[in-house]
C-alpha positions in Angstrom: 157.1 128.0 187.2 160.7 127.0 186.4 163.3 128.9 188.2 165.7 128.1 185.2 167.7 131.0 183.8 166.1 132.3 180.5 168.2 134.4 178.1 166.5 136.8 175.7 167.4 136.9 171.8 168.1 140.4 170.7 166.3 141.7 167.5 167.8 144.7 166.0 165.2 144.9 163.2 162.4 145.6 165.9 161.2 149.2 166.2 160.4 150.6 169.6 157.1 151.1 170.7 156.0 154.9 170.4 153.0 155.2 172.8 150.0 157.7 172.4 150.3 160.3 174.7 147.4 161.0 177.0 147.5 164.5 178.3 144.4 164.6 180.1 142.1 162.0 182.0 139.2 163.8 180.6 140.1 162.7 177.1 137.7 160.2 175.9 139.8 159.4 172.6 141.8 156.4 173.9 140.5 153.6 171.5 143.1 151.1 170.3 141.6 151.5 166.6 141.6 147.6 166.2 145.5 147.2 166.9 146.2 144.0 169.3 148.1 146.3 171.5 147.6 149.7 172.7 150.1 151.6 174.7 149.6 155.2 176.5 151.9 157.5 177.9 150.8 160.0 180.7 153.3 162.9 181.5 152.0 163.5 185.0 152.7 167.3 185.0 150.2 167.6 182.4 147.3 166.7 184.6 145.7 169.4 186.5 144.8 169.4 190.1 141.0 169.8 189.2 140.8 166.8 186.5 142.9 164.5 189.1 140.2 165.4 191.5 137.5 164.3 189.4 139.3 161.3 188.4 140.0 160.2 192.1 136.4 159.7 192.4 136.7 156.8 190.0 139.3 154.9 192.5 137.9 152.1 194.5 138.5 151.9 198.6 141.4 149.5 197.8 143.0 152.0 195.5 142.3 155.0 197.9 144.1 153.0 200.9 147.2 152.1 198.7 147.3 156.0 197.4 147.3 157.1 201.0 150.2 154.9 202.0 152.6 156.9 199.9 154.6 159.3 202.1 156.1 161.2 199.2 153.2 163.3 197.4 154.9 162.8 193.9 154.6 158.9 194.3 151.0 159.3 195.6 150.1 161.4 192.6 151.8 159.2 190.1 149.8 156.2 191.5 146.4 158.0 191.5 147.2 159.2 187.8 148.3 155.6 186.8 145.2 154.2 188.1 142.8 156.5 186.8 144.3 156.5 183.6 144.0 152.6 183.4 140.5 152.8 184.1 139.9 155.1 181.4 141.9 153.2 179.0 140.4 149.6 180.1 136.9 151.2 180.1 137.1 152.6 176.8 138.2 149.0 175.6 135.2 147.3 177.2 132.7 150.1 176.9 132.5 150.6 180.6 132.6 154.0 182.8 136.0 154.4 184.4 134.2 154.3 187.7 132.5 151.0 186.9 135.7 149.2 186.2 136.3 146.3 188.6 139.9 145.1 189.3 140.5 141.4 189.8 143.6 138.9 189.8 144.7 136.2 187.4 146.1 133.0 189.4 149.9 133.3 190.4 151.7 131.4 188.0 153.9 130.2 190.8 151.2 129.1 193.5 148.1 129.4 191.7 146.7 131.9 194.5 144.7 134.7 193.0 147.6 137.5 193.2 149.0 137.2 189.8 148.5 139.7 186.8 145.9 142.1 187.4 142.6 142.1 185.1 139.6 143.8 184.6 136.4 141.8 185.5 134.1 141.2 182.5 136.6 143.4 180.3 137.8 140.7 177.8 141.0 142.4 177.4 144.4 142.2 179.2 146.1 145.3 180.7 149.2 146.4 182.3 150.1 149.6 184.0 153.4 151.4 185.5 154.2 154.6 187.3 157.1 156.5 188.3 157.4 160.1 189.2 156.8 161.9 185.9 155.6 159.3 183.8 152.8 156.7 183.5 152.3 153.9 181.0 149.3 151.9 180.5 149.0 148.9 177.9 146.0 147.1 176.7 146.3 144.0 174.6 144.5 140.9 173.3 147.0 138.5 175.0 148.9 138.7 178.4 151.0 141.9 178.7 153.3 143.6 180.9 154.6 147.3 180.8 157.1 149.1 182.9 158.7 152.7 183.1 161.6 153.8 185.2 163.3 157.0 186.0 167.1 156.8 185.8 168.6 156.0 189.2 171.5 157.8 191.0 173.4 154.6 191.7 172.9 152.1 188.8 175.7 149.8 189.6 174.6 149.2 193.1 170.8 148.4 191.9 172.3 146.3 189.0 173.3 143.7 191.5 169.7 142.8 191.6 169.8 141.9 187.9 171.2 139.0 185.9 175.0 138.6 186.3 176.0 139.4 182.8 173.6 142.6 183.0 175.3 143.6 186.2 178.9 143.2 184.5 177.7 145.2 181.6 176.4 148.0 183.6 179.6 148.1 185.8 181.8 148.4 182.8 179.7 151.3 181.5 180.3 152.8 184.9 183.9 152.6 184.6 184.1 153.7 181.2 185.1 150.7 179.3 181.5 150.0 177.7 179.4 152.7 176.1 181.8 155.6 177.6 179.9 155.5 180.8 176.2 155.2 180.0 175.5 152.7 182.8 172.4 154.5 183.8 170.7 154.0 180.4 172.0 150.3 180.5 170.5 149.8 184.0 167.2 151.3 182.9 166.9 149.1 179.8 167.6 146.1 181.7 165.5 146.8 184.7 162.3 147.9 182.5 162.5 145.0 180.2 162.8 142.3 183.1 160.2 144.0 185.0 157.9 144.3 182.1 158.4 140.6 181.4 158.0 139.4 185.1 154.6 141.3 185.1 153.6 139.9 181.9 153.9 136.3 183.2 152.2 137.4 186.3 154.8 136.7 189.0 156.2 140.1 189.2 159.2 140.2 191.6 158.2 136.9 192.9 160.7 135.7 190.5 164.2 136.8 191.1 165.2 139.5 188.5 168.6 138.2 188.3 167.4 134.8 186.7 166.4 136.1 183.4 169.0 137.8 181.0 166.8 140.5 179.1 170.2 142.6 178.3 171.3 146.1 178.3 172.2 146.6 174.8 170.3 149.2 172.6 168.5 146.5 170.3 165.0 147.6 170.6 163.4 144.4 170.4 164.2 140.7 171.9 162.5 137.3 172.2 162.2 135.2 175.4 160.4 132.0 174.9 156.8 132.9 173.9 157.3 136.5 174.7 158.1 139.6 172.5 159.7 142.5 174.6 160.1 145.8 172.9 161.6 149.2 174.3 159.0 152.1 174.5 159.8 155.5 173.6 160.0 157.8 176.7 161.6 161.1 177.3 165.2 161.4 178.4 165.8 160.4 181.8 163.6 157.4 181.7 163.4 154.0 180.2 160.6 151.6 179.4 159.6 148.5 177.9 156.7 146.4 177.0 156.2 142.6 177.1 153.5 141.0 175.1 152.8 136.9 174.7 153.0 135.9 171.3 
């Protein structure tokens, strides 16, 4: 994969993606209704302990081990809900019970090894998932897709140094009050979720340095980056999210 810097072109005519809200893991109404892309948001506080206990039985051994590696309970719970929701959504798209969905990996675009974008064996659809305490997103599409949701950080300027230099400059200016009247946290979360959705979509994740690609911190809800379309996703206050789909 090329290491050249890529710069997205904003599209101010694009509307943000409004996901369907999945407020129960026992809800079977998760069909895409013929749409090329389906996006679901799960507010984790709506998932009761009893239904999560049912959904835990869907997880495979690898997922259970990964869940147990989280020290913080809120992170572990978000992971379990995200993977259960992904099984529910992908299973509905492929007419497979959630506990029968088998995960695999596409080849990595950087090295060719099987640790690239996740896939569901025999499902015939692409998917992506993301979780942070409080919110989960799952996307299913006919083409390669990446999705990301982030909670607003306490120190956006420090974290922004991981992003493209121009994005860091914009976030730093917002923190100093010379841009947006101080909305540095919002700008950071826009840039980070857009970047990570794109990197997850191409299948290399943070194996590609986030500072190589400029996705922007502005409020344009859409942008193009090569063959990819990146759009913001509507999430509650305090979060930011984005969806990347291969055209």
